[in-house]
N, C-alpha and C positions, 0 to 999 in steps of 0.2 A: 495479477490474478486472472484466472480464466473462468469462463462460464462452463457449465456442464457440457455444452455443445462444442467447446474448444476455442471459442472466440474470446475476445476481451470481456471480462465481467465489468459492467458499467455500474457506477455507484447509484444509489437510489436518489441522490440529490445531484442535479446537473448532469444527467446521464448522456446528453448529446455532445458535450464538449469536455468531459472529464474522465480520466481513468485513475486508478489508485495503484501505486507500486506494490508488488508482492515482495515484502521484505523477508519472506522465508526463502526466496530465490537468491542464491549467492550473487548471481550476475546483477540482478536488480539492486541488491544491497550495495554492491560496489559502485554501480552507476550513481546511486543516490549520494554516497559518500563523496565521490569525485565532484558532483554538481555543487555540493555544499562546502567543500574544502576551502574555496576562496573566502567564504564568509567567516569560517573559523580562523583563517589567517588574519582577518580584519578585527578579530576579537569577539565576534558573536559567540555567546556562551550557550545558547539553547535555541531549539526550534520547536514549534508546536505542531506535531503531526496531528491531523484532525480527520474527521470523516469516518471514524470507526463505526459510527451509527449508520453510515450510508453503505457499508459493505453488504452486498446482497447475501441473503442466507444461503443461496445455492452456489455461491462462488467457490472455486476450488483453488487452494493455495499449493505452492510447489512442495510443501512438506506433507501434503495429504489431508490437511485439515479443511473443513468447510467454512464458509463465511459465517454460518451460525456459531461455529466454535470460536472464531477469531474476532468477531466484530467488537467485543468489549475490550479486548487486549490489543487491538490493532495499533493504537498510538504507542504502545510499549515495545513493539517489534523493532 
């Protein structure tokens, strides 16, 4: 996700060393899938996406929604 200024939107928690993937961006979604594919092959059945509460309200997602609109549903993306 991006900030309104075009840079990376930093989460409200751990902003200095953390970014959150924009799962509305198809490239980011595919990247995430590929990173987790080995774990699925090992039998892992679920992952816990977290930090929805840390999505900045002014973040901009690839699908046009703001952080304010997405923060509660972020783990479901």
